[in-house]
C-alpha positions as CSV (number, residue, x, y, z in Angstrom):
1,M,73.0,239.8,21.3
2,N,72.0,242.1,18.4
3,S,70.5,239.1,16.6
4,I,68.4,239.9,13.5
5,A,66.3,237.5,11.4
6,L,65.2,238.2,7.8
7,L,61.7,237.0,7.0
8,G,60.0,237.0,3.7
9,Q,58.5,235.1,0.8
10,P,60.8,233.7,-2.0
11,N,62.0,236.5,-4.3
12,S,61.3,239.2,-1.7
13,G,65.0,240.2,-1.8
14,K,66.1,238.6,1.4
15,S,69.3,237.1,-0.1
16,T,70.2,240.4,-1.7
17,V,69.9,242.2,1.7
18,F,71.7,239.4,3.5
19,N,74.7,239.4,1.1
20,A,74.9,243.2,1.1
21,L,75.0,243.3,4.9
22,T,77.3,240.4,5.6
23,G,79.5,240.2,2.6
24,A,82.2,237.5,3.1
25,R,81.3,237.2,6.8
26,Q,78.7,234.5,6.3
27,H,78.3,230.8,6.7
28,V,75.9,228.7,4.6
29,G,74.9,225.1,5.6
30,N,71.8,223.2,6.4
31,W,69.6,223.2,9.4
32,P,70.4,220.2,11.6
33,G,68.6,217.1,10.3
34,K,66.8,219.1,7.6
35,T,67.3,219.5,3.8
36,V,66.8,223.3,4.2
37,E,69.4,225.9,3.7
38,K,70.6,227.9,6.7
39,K,72.4,231.2,6.2
40,E,74.0,233.1,9.0
41,G,76.3,236.0,9.0
42,S,77.4,239.2,10.7
43,F,78.3,242.8,10.2
44,T,79.7,245.6,12.3
45,Y,78.2,249.1,12.4
46,K,79.3,252.0,14.6
47,G,81.4,249.7,16.6
48,A,78.7,247.2,17.4
49,K,78.5,243.7,16.0
50,Y,75.2,242.3,14.6
51,T,74.4,238.7,13.8
52,I,71.9,238.1,11.0
53,T,70.0,234.9,10.0
54,D,68.3,234.6,6.6
55,L,65.3,232.5,7.5
56,P,64.0,230.0,4.8
57,G,61.8,231.6,2.2
58,S,58.2,230.4,2.3
59,Y,54.8,231.8,1.3
60,G,53.3,231.5,4.8
61,L,53.8,230.3,8.4
62,T,51.0,227.9,8.9
63,G,51.9,225.2,6.5
64,N,53.6,221.9,7.1
65,S,56.8,222.3,5.0
66,D,60.2,222.1,6.7
67,E,60.9,225.7,5.8
68,E,57.8,227.0,7.6
69,K,58.3,224.8,10.6
70,I,61.9,225.9,11.0
71,T,61.0,229.6,10.6
72,V,58.1,229.4,13.1
73,D,60.2,227.5,15.7
74,Y,63.1,229.9,15.3
75,I,61.0,233.0,15.9
76,K,58.9,231.5,18.7
77,A,62.1,230.3,20.5
78,G,63.2,233.9,20.8
79,H,66.5,233.4,18.9
80,A,66.0,236.7,17.2
81,D,66.0,240.1,19.0
82,L,64.5,241.7,15.9
83,V,62.7,240.3,12.9
84,C,63.0,242.2,9.7
85,I,60.1,241.4,7.4
86,L,60.7,242.1,3.7
87,V,57.8,242.5,1.3
88,D,57.5,243.2,-2.4
89,A,56.2,246.8,-2.7
90,S,55.1,246.2,-6.3
91,Q,52.8,243.4,-5.1
92,L,52.1,244.6,-1.6
93,E,48.7,243.0,-1.0
94,R,50.0,239.5,-1.8
95,S,53.3,240.1,0.0
96,M,51.6,241.3,3.2
97,Y,50.2,237.8,3.7
98,M,53.5,236.8,5.4
99,L,53.1,239.8,7.8
100,A,49.5,238.8,8.5
101,E,50.6,235.4,9.7
102,F,53.5,236.8,11.7
103,A,51.3,239.4,13.4
104,G,50.2,237.1,16.3
105,M,53.8,236.2,17.4
106,N,54.4,239.2,19.6
107,V,58.0,239.6,18.5
108,P,59.8,243.0,17.9
109,S,59.8,243.7,14.2
110,V,60.3,246.1,11.3
111,L,58.8,246.1,7.8
112,V,60.9,246.8,4.8
113,L,59.1,247.7,1.6
114,N,61.6,246.3,-1.0
115,M,61.5,246.9,-4.7
116,M,60.2,250.4,-4.4
117,D,61.7,251.2,-7.8
118,V,59.6,248.5,-9.5
119,A,56.5,249.8,-7.6
120,E,57.2,253.3,-8.9
121,D,57.6,252.1,-12.4
122,K,54.2,250.5,-12.1
123,G,52.7,253.8,-10.9
124,I,52.3,252.6,-7.3
125,S,53.0,254.9,-4.3
126,V,53.0,253.9,-0.7
127,N,52.4,256.1,2.3
128,A,55.0,254.4,4.6
129,G,54.3,256.8,7.5
130,E,50.6,256.0,7.6
131,L,51.2,252.3,7.2
132,S,53.7,252.5,10.1
133,R,51.1,254.2,12.3
134,R,48.5,251.5,11.6
135,L,50.9,248.6,12.2
136,G,52.7,250.1,15.2
137,I,56.2,249.2,13.8
138,P,58.7,251.1,11.6
139,V,58.2,250.8,7.8
140,L,61.1,251.5,5.5
141,P,60.8,252.1,1.7
142,F,63.8,250.3,0.2
143,T,65.4,249.1,-3.0
144,A,67.9,246.4,-2.1
145,A,69.3,245.8,-5.5
146,D,70.6,249.4,-6.1
147,G,73.1,249.2,-3.2
148,K,71.9,252.5,-1.7
149,G,70.1,253.2,1.6
150,Y,71.8,250.4,3.6
151,D,73.0,252.9,6.2
152,R,69.3,253.8,6.8
153,L,68.6,250.1,7.2
154,R,71.5,249.7,9.7
155,D,70.3,252.8,11.6
156,L,66.9,251.3,11.8
157,F,68.3,248.1,13.2
158,E,70.3,250.0,15.8
159,T,67.3,252.0,16.9
160,E,64.9,249.2,17.1
161,L,67.2,246.9,19.0
162,S,67.5,249.5,21.7
163,S,63.8,250.5,21.6
164,P,61.9,247.7,20.0
165,H,58.3,248.0,18.6
166,L,55.6,245.3,18.4
167,L,52.8,245.0,16.0
168,T,49.7,246.7,17.5
169,S,47.4,245.3,14.9
170,A,46.6,241.7,13.9
171,P,44.0,239.8,12.0
172,N,40.8,238.9,13.9
173,L,41.0,235.1,14.0
174,A,38.7,234.6,17.0
175,E,35.6,233.7,15.0
176,A,37.4,231.9,12.2
177,K,36.5,228.2,12.4
178,S,38.2,226.9,9.3
179,L,41.4,227.5,7.3
180,K,39.3,229.2,4.7
181,E,37.8,231.6,7.2
182,Q,41.3,232.3,8.7
183,G,42.6,233.1,5.2
184,E,39.7,235.4,4.6
185,A,40.3,237.2,8.0
186,K,43.9,237.7,7.1
187,Y,43.1,239.2,3.7
188,T,40.4,241.4,5.3
189,W,43.1,242.7,7.7
190,I,45.5,243.3,4.8
191,T,42.8,245.3,3.0
192,Q,42.2,247.4,6.1
193,M,45.9,248.1,6.6
194,L,46.4,249.1,3.0
195,E,43.2,251.1,2.4
196,G,44.2,254.7,1.6
197,V,47.9,253.8,2.0
198,T,48.6,252.8,-1.5
199,T,47.9,254.7,-4.7
200,T,47.9,252.7,-7.9
201,G,48.3,254.1,-11.4
202,S,46.5,252.6,-14.4
203,L,45.4,249.0,-13.7
204,D,45.4,248.3,-17.4
205,Y,48.5,246.4,-18.4
206,K,49.0,245.7,-22.0
207,M,51.3,242.8,-22.9
208,S,53.9,243.6,-25.4
209,R,54.0,241.5,-28.6
210,F,57.1,239.7,-27.4
211,D,55.4,238.9,-24.1
212,R,52.4,237.5,-25.9
213,L,54.7,235.2,-27.9
214,A,56.8,234.3,-24.8
215,T,53.7,233.2,-22.9
216,A,52.1,231.3,-25.8
217,P,51.6,227.6,-25.0
218,V,53.9,226.1,-27.7
219,L,55.9,228.9,-29.3
220,G,56.7,230.3,-25.9
221,K,58.5,227.2,-24.9
222,F,60.8,227.5,-28.0
223,I,61.4,231.1,-27.3
224,S,62.4,230.3,-23.7
225,I,64.7,227.5,-24.8
226,G,66.2,229.9,-27.4
227,V,66.8,232.7,-24.9
228,I,68.4,230.3,-22.4
229,L,70.7,228.8,-25.0
230,L,71.6,232.3,-26.2
231,G,72.3,233.3,-22.6
232,F,74.6,230.3,-22.2
233,I,76.5,231.3,-25.3
234,V,76.9,234.8,-23.9
235,A,78.0,233.4,-20.6
236,M,80.6,231.3,-22.4
237,A,81.8,234.3,-24.3
238,I,82.2,236.2,-20.9
239,C,84.1,233.3,-19.3
240,M,86.4,232.4,-22.2
241,P,89.0,235.2,-21.6
242,F,89.3,234.2,-17.9
243,M,89.6,230.5,-18.9
244,M,92.3,231.4,-21.4
245,L,94.1,233.3,-18.7
246,G,93.8,230.3,-16.4
247,S,95.1,227.9,-19.0
248,M,98.4,229.8,-18.9
249,F,99.1,228.5,-15.4
250,P,100.2,225.0,-16.5
251,V,102.0,226.4,-19.6
252,L,104.0,229.0,-17.7
253,M,104.6,227.0,-14.4
254,N,105.0,223.4,-15.4
255,E,108.5,223.3,-17.0
256,P,110.2,226.0,-14.9
257,I,109.0,224.5,-11.6
258,A,109.9,221.0,-12.7
259,N,113.4,222.1,-13.8
260,A,114.1,224.1,-10.6
261,L,113.0,221.3,-8.3
262,T,114.8,218.6,-10.2
263,A,118.0,220.7,-10.1
264,I,118.0,220.6,-6.3
265,H,117.2,216.9,-6.3
266,I,113.6,217.0,-5.0
267,H,111.8,213.7,-5.1
268,P,110.0,213.1,-8.4
269,W,106.7,212.7,-6.5
270,L,107.0,216.2,-5.1
271,V,108.1,217.5,-8.4
272,S,105.0,216.2,-10.1
273,I,102.8,217.7,-7.4
274,F,104.2,221.2,-7.6
275,S,104.9,221.3,-11.4
276,L,101.9,219.4,-12.7
277,L,99.1,219.0,-10.1
278,I,99.0,222.5,-8.5
279,P,99.2,224.5,-11.8
280,N,96.4,222.4,-13.3
281,T,94.3,222.8,-10.1
282,L,94.8,226.6,-10.4
283,Y,93.6,226.2,-14.0
284,F,90.6,224.1,-13.1
285,S,89.6,226.5,-10.3
286,T,89.9,229.5,-12.5
287,A,87.8,227.8,-15.1
288,M,85.1,227.0,-12.5
289,A,85.1,230.6,-11.3
290,A,84.9,231.9,-14.8
291,F,81.8,229.7,-15.5
292,V,80.2,230.9,-12.4
293,L,80.9,234.5,-13.2
294,G,79.4,234.2,-16.7
295,V,76.4,232.3,-15.6
296,N,75.6,234.6,-12.7
297,L,76.0,237.7,-14.9
298,V,73.7,236.5,-17.7
299,F,71.1,234.6,-15.6
300,G,71.2,237.3,-12.9
301,Y,70.1,239.7,-15.6
302,L,67.4,237.4,-17.0
303,E,66.0,236.8,-13.5
304,E,66.0,240.5,-12.4
305,K,64.6,241.5,-15.8
306,G,61.7,239.2,-15.3
307,F,62.3,236.6,-18.0
308,I,63.0,233.6,-15.7
309,A,59.5,233.9,-14.4
310,R,58.2,233.4,-18.0
311,T,60.3,230.3,-18.3
312,A,59.0,229.0,-15.0
313,Y,55.5,229.5,-16.3
314,Q,56.2,227.7,-19.5
315,F,57.8,224.5,-18.1
316,D,56.3,224.2,-14.7
317,G,53.8,221.6,-15.8
318,V,56.4,219.4,-17.5
319,L,59.1,219.6,-14.8
320,S,56.5,219.0,-12.0
321,K,56.5,215.4,-13.2
322,V,60.0,215.0,-11.6
323,G,59.3,217.2,-8.6
324,L,60.9,220.4,-10.0
325,Q,59.7,223.9,-10.6
326,G,59.6,225.4,-14.1
327,K,62.7,227.4,-13.3
328,A,64.8,224.3,-13.5
329,V,64.6,224.2,-17.3
330,A,67.3,226.9,-17.4
331,P,70.0,224.9,-15.6
332,I,69.0,221.7,-17.3
333,L,69.5,223.2,-20.7
334,M,72.7,224.8,-19.7
335,G,73.9,221.4,-18.6
336,F,74.2,220.4,-22.3
337,G,76.9,223.0,-22.6
338,C,78.6,222.6,-19.2
339,T,77.5,220.8,-16.0
340,I,79.3,223.5,-14.0
341,G,77.2,226.2,-15.6
342,G,74.0,224.1,-15.1
343,T,74.9,223.5,-11.5
344,S,75.6,227.2,-10.9
345,G,72.3,228.0,-12.6
346,T,70.3,226.3,-9.9
347,R,70.6,229.4,-7.9
348,V,67.2,230.5,-9.3
349,M,65.4,227.8,-7.4
350,D,63.2,228.9,-4.5
351,N,64.4,226.5,-1.8
352,W,67.3,224.2,-1.0
353,G,65.5,220.9,-1.6
354,Q,64.5,222.0,-5.1
355,K,68.0,223.3,-5.8
356,M,69.7,220.0,-4.7
357,L,67.2,217.9,-6.8
358,A,67.8,220.2,-9.8
359,M,71.6,219.7,-9.4
360,A,71.2,216.0,-9.2
361,I,69.1,216.0,-12.4
362,V,71.5,218.4,-14.2
363,W,74.2,215.7,-13.7
364,A,72.2,213.5,-16.0
365,V,72.7,215.9,-18.9
366,P,75.7,215.0,-21.1
367,C,77.9,218.1,-21.4
368,G,79.7,219.4,-24.5
369,S,82.9,217.5,-23.6
370,I,81.0,214.2,-23.8
371,W,79.7,215.0,-27.2
372,A,83.2,215.8,-28.3
373,V,84.7,212.5,-27.0
374,M,82.2,209.7,-27.1
375,P,81.3,209.8,-30.8
376,V,85.1,209.6,-31.5
377,I,85.4,206.4,-29.4
378,S,82.2,205.0,-31.0
379,G,83.6,205.7,-34.5
380,M,86.5,203.4,-33.7
381,F,84.2,200.4,-33.5
382,F,81.0,201.2,-35.4
383,P,80.1,202.7,-38.8
384,W,78.6,206.2,-39.0
385,W,75.0,205.0,-38.6
386,G,76.1,202.9,-35.6
387,T,77.6,206.0,-34.0
388,L,74.4,207.9,-34.7
389,L,72.4,205.2,-32.9
390,V,74.8,205.4,-30.0
391,C,74.2,209.2,-29.7
392,V,70.4,208.7,-30.0
393,G,70.6,206.0,-27.3
394,I,72.5,208.4,-25.0
395,L,69.9,211.1,-25.5
396,A,67.0,208.7,-24.8
397,Y,68.6,207.4,-21.6
398,V,69.0,211.0,-20.4
399,F,65.2,211.2,-19.9
400,V,65.2,207.8,-18.2
401,L,67.9,208.8,-15.9
402,M,66.2,212.1,-15.0
403,W,63.1,210.2,-14.0
404,F,65.1,207.6,-12.1
405,V,67.0,210.4,-10.2
406,S,63.6,212.0,-9.3
407,L,62.4,208.7,-7.9
408,V,65.5,208.1,-5.8
409,F,66.0,211.6,-4.4
410,G,62.7,213.4,-5.1
411,K,60.7,212.1,-2.1
412,K,63.3,213.4,0.3
413,L,64.3,216.6,-1.4
414,S,60.9,217.6,-2.8
415,P,58.3,215.6,-0.9
416,V,55.1,214.9,-2.8
417,E,52.9,216.5,-0.1
418,T,54.8,219.8,-0.6
419,R,54.4,219.9,-4.3
420,T,51.6,222.2,-5.5
421,G,50.5,223.8,-8.7
422,M,52.2,227.1,-9.5
423,I,50.3,230.3,-8.7
424,M,52.2,233.3,-9.8
425,E,51.9,236.8,-11.2
426,L,54.3,237.4,-14.0
427,P,56.3,240.5,-13.1
428,P,56.5,243.3,-15.7
429,Y,59.8,243.7,-17.4
430,H,61.8,246.4,-15.7
431,K,65.3,247.9,-15.7
432,V,68.0,245.9,-13.9
433,H,70.6,247.1,-11.4
434,W,73.8,246.1,-13.1
435,G,75.9,247.2,-10.2
436,H,74.2,244.7,-8.0
437,I,74.4,241.9,-10.6
438,V,78.1,242.4,-11.3
439,K,78.9,242.7,-7.6
440,E,77.0,239.4,-6.8
441,A,78.6,237.6,-9.8
442,F,82.2,238.5,-8.9
443,Y,81.5,237.7,-5.2
444,K,80.2,234.2,-6.1
445,A,83.1,233.7,-8.6
446,G,85.7,234.7,-6.0
447,D,84.1,232.5,-3.4
448,I,84.0,229.5,-5.6
449,F,87.6,229.9,-6.7
450,V,88.8,229.7,-3.1
451,R,86.5,226.8,-2.2
452,A,87.1,225.0,-5.5
453,F,90.9,225.1,-5.1
454,R,90.6,223.5,-1.7
455,T,88.3,220.8,-2.9
456,V,89.9,220.1,-6.2
457,I,93.4,219.9,-4.7
458,V,92.3,217.2,-2.3
459,I,90.6,215.1,-5.0
460,S,93.5,215.8,-7.3
461,V,96.0,214.5,-4.8
462,I,94.0,211.3,-4.3
463,F,93.8,210.9,-8.1
464,W,97.6,211.7,-8.4
465,V,98.5,209.0,-5.8
466,L,96.5,206.4,-7.7
467,Q,98.0,207.2,-11.1
468,Y,101.5,208.2,-10.2
469,S,104.5,206.0,-11.0
470,A,108.1,207.0,-10.5
471,S,109.1,205.2,-13.7
472,G,106.3,206.7,-15.7
473,S,105.2,203.2,-16.6
474,L,101.5,202.4,-16.3
475,E,102.2,199.0,-14.7
476,D,103.9,200.7,-11.7
477,S,100.9,202.8,-10.8
478,L,98.6,201.9,-7.9
479,L,95.6,202.3,-10.2
480,Y,96.9,199.6,-12.5
481,K,97.5,197.2,-9.6
482,I,94.0,197.9,-8.2
483,G,92.5,197.6,-11.7
484,T,94.0,194.3,-12.5
485,F,93.3,193.0,-9.0
486,I,89.5,193.7,-9.3
487,E,89.2,193.0,-13.0
488,P,87.2,189.8,-12.2
489,V,84.6,192.0,-10.6
490,T,84.7,194.8,-13.2
491,K,84.2,192.2,-15.9
492,I,80.7,191.6,-14.5
493,F,80.0,195.2,-15.6
494,G,81.5,194.5,-19.0
495,L,84.7,196.5,-18.3
496,G,88.2,195.1,-18.4
497,W,91.0,196.7,-16.4
498,Q,91.8,199.2,-19.2
499,S,88.2,200.2,-19.6
500,F,87.6,200.4,-15.9
501,M,90.6,202.7,-15.4
502,T,89.3,204.9,-18.2
503,F,85.9,204.9,-16.4
504,L,87.6,206.1,-13.2
505,S,89.5,208.8,-15.1
506,S,86.3,210.0,-16.7
507,A,85.1,211.1,-13.2
508,F,88.0,213.5,-13.2
509,A,87.4,215.1,-16.6
510,K,85.6,213.9,-19.7
511,E,88.3,215.6,-21.8
512,A,90.8,213.2,-20.3
513,V,89.2,210.0,-21.7
514,L,90.9,210.0,-25.1
515,G,94.2,210.9,-23.6
516,V,93.9,208.2,-20.9
517,L,93.0,205.6,-23.6
518,N,96.0,206.7,-25.6
519,A,98.3,206.3,-22.6
520,I,96.9,202.9,-21.8
521,F,96.8,201.4,-25.3
522,V,99.5,203.3,-27.2
523,G,101.7,204.1,-24.2
524,Q,103.1,207.4,-25.6
525,S,102.6,209.3,-22.3
526,S,102.1,208.6,-18.6
527,L,98.6,208.2,-17.3
528,L,99.2,211.3,-15.1
529,D,100.2,213.5,-18.1
530,A,97.3,212.2,-20.1
531,T,94.8,213.2,-17.5
532,F,96.2,216.6,-16.5
533,H,97.2,217.5,-20.0
534,A,93.8,216.4,-21.5
535,K,93.4,219.6,-23.5
536,T,96.9,219.8,-24.9
537,S,98.2,216.2,-25.2
538,G,98.2,214.6,-28.6
539,V,96.2,211.5,-29.3
540,E,97.3,209.1,-32.0
541,G,93.8,208.4,-33.4
542,M,94.7,205.8,-36.0
543,A,97.0,203.8,-33.7
544,L,94.6,204.0,-30.8
545,A,91.7,202.9,-33.0
546,Q,93.6,199.9,-34.3
547,I,94.9,198.7,-31.0
548,M,91.6,199.2,-29.2
549,S,89.6,197.4,-31.8
550,Q,92.0,194.4,-31.5
551,T,92.1,194.5,-27.6
552,I,88.5,195.0,-26.5
553,A,85.2,193.8,-28.0
554,P,82.6,196.1,-29.5
555,A,80.2,195.2,-26.6
556,E,82.8,196.3,-24.1
557,A,83.4,199.5,-26.0
558,L,79.7,200.3,-26.0
559,A,79.6,199.6,-22.2
560,L,82.5,201.9,-21.8
561,I,80.9,204.7,-23.7
562,F,77.7,204.6,-21.6
563,A,79.6,204.2,-18.4
564,C,81.8,207.2,-19.0
565,T,79.0,209.3,-20.3
566,F,76.8,208.8,-17.2
567,N,79.5,208.7,-14.6
568,I,80.2,211.7,-12.3
569,P,80.4,214.6,-14.8
570,C,83.8,215.8,-13.6
571,V,85.7,216.7,-10.5
572,M,84.9,220.4,-11.1
573,A,81.1,219.7,-11.3
574,L,81.5,217.7,-8.1
575,S,83.2,220.6,-6.4
576,T,80.6,223.1,-7.7
577,T,77.8,220.9,-6.4
578,Y,79.4,220.8,-3.0
579,R,79.9,224.6,-3.1
580,E,76.3,225.3,-4.1
581,S,74.6,222.7,-1.8
582,H,76.9,223.3,1.2
583,S,76.3,219.6,2.0
584,L,79.0,217.0,1.8
585,K,76.5,214.3,2.6
586,W,74.2,215.0,-0.3
587,T,77.0,215.6,-2.7
588,A,78.4,212.3,-1.8
589,R,75.0,210.6,-2.1
590,V,74.5,212.0,-5.6
591,A,78.1,211.0,-6.6
592,A,77.7,207.5,-5.3
593,F,74.4,207.1,-7.1
594,Y,75.9,208.2,-10.5
595,V,78.9,205.9,-10.1
596,G,76.7,202.9,-9.2
597,S,74.0,203.6,-11.8
598,A,76.7,204.1,-14.5
599,L,78.2,200.7,-13.7
600,L,74.8,199.1,-13.6
601,L,74.0,200.7,-17.0
602,A,77.4,199.4,-18.4
603,C,76.5,195.9,-17.2
604,I,73.1,196.0,-18.9
605,V,74.5,197.4,-22.1
606,Y,77.3,195.0,-22.3
607,H,75.3,191.8,-21.7
608,I,72.6,192.9,-24.2
609,A,75.1,194.0,-26.8
610,S,77.0,190.7,-26.4
611,L,73.9,188.9,-27.7
612,F,74.1,190.8,-31.0
613,M,77.9,191.5,-31.5
């Protein structure tokens, strides 16, 4: 079968090795019935095909977490012909604990000493030959991120699959009567295996001035926030040229396609699909891919450099209150700029459950588009100080919603019994492998472009069917008919049919809200044009403000603002979440929660505001 399993602790480099070996020939989903990520792929070498499974990252094999249970069951069931164990050569004693727990499984294996470049920078040398003799299995010094030496790794797999080796040494657990004694026995075995095998340079590590500031209790938090926000700005600068290129699709394709299809008497419905919907979907997909590219370049650098570990240290105590690791502060802060960027930034999380919970919480953060649109709507009904209060209320509710999200999803995605205090060794800053970072970033961007186009086109078609009218009149659209039919129900939430249609449109793109309101109240463009041309369509501000203030009450306007703000961020964020989570079920759950909680919030806001307005 040539089946290989990758085993190692989080951040041991498994994902890097897996991606380098399998490339596009991989499938990512969840293990059946578990909120744990499952990665499988294949590669061909010298005419032979190999299948490879990236087992869930964990710190041991004797715990009760789903990750550890899945890993142990997979190995014991004999699904892998060979287990490749990756350890961090720069922290060998700690990393070998995984090998100590694996030693009693009697399964063919090889040991890969990853991050040898980092070890050498720290003055650490490892006698791989002697370590191999003591363990009884091959030991390969390796640096996964530099992209070199993979043929040696493939040769090792080929050799071991034909003539496998088993560990000839294992910890003596016969006399251990408690978990503590078992742990001590494993560390004793590790010490014996490494004695005389590793040579360490100076043990004195002097923190730089910047590192002392970055790890300070209070100032360090501000430095972390500043670096993350600066990183987001750089990521936006990287993605802007690609977004500008993508924005040319609607401009260049819309009119020529519409004219060509109309000239041959194609039905207007099909004309709008090919001239309006598809070019805009290309634009949306390009924008998503550009965000992912920028975020992965910048935060891939920060992670490999070692700064993300400092951020995790600073915010772990705060974010543990909602079941997250300290690393989650990066995507949460990025969410204030763009939910897509924040969602993509969750790649730094250690396991799938933490990643999914982080994405659900990132959705609670109002993105830049919200701050550009909602104050404008508020200013149509309230004085400047009232708009200021609305903005403060939105910010205050963000923290309430984050806490609520953690209550609803945290018990399943990050069970309380699996949450522990963070024990970590801050890695020294070291040079990064730009080739690896750029390759990974472009791979992820290309992958999300393809997947996003498929997802967004489906959602766009559904949205198009609801909003399309052959006459261009709003009253002829299916969305209008549905909206007016269910208005008695939506009124309970404080939303008339106009407000409710705007609420539905806000799930497509927050930028579309003003254009949709303009189409509904002023009637100068179709609802379809207003939504898809959100960035270019004009909005008659004075006319819109006058008509809206005469049509809907301030309490309803306030309910609309909060409902749109905390609705699904946008269809692109929805697609990105599905792409990152590989779970339609969990993406749908989170989406349903946000739609429901936004309507409930609108109901509360409306009925309270009605008492004072």
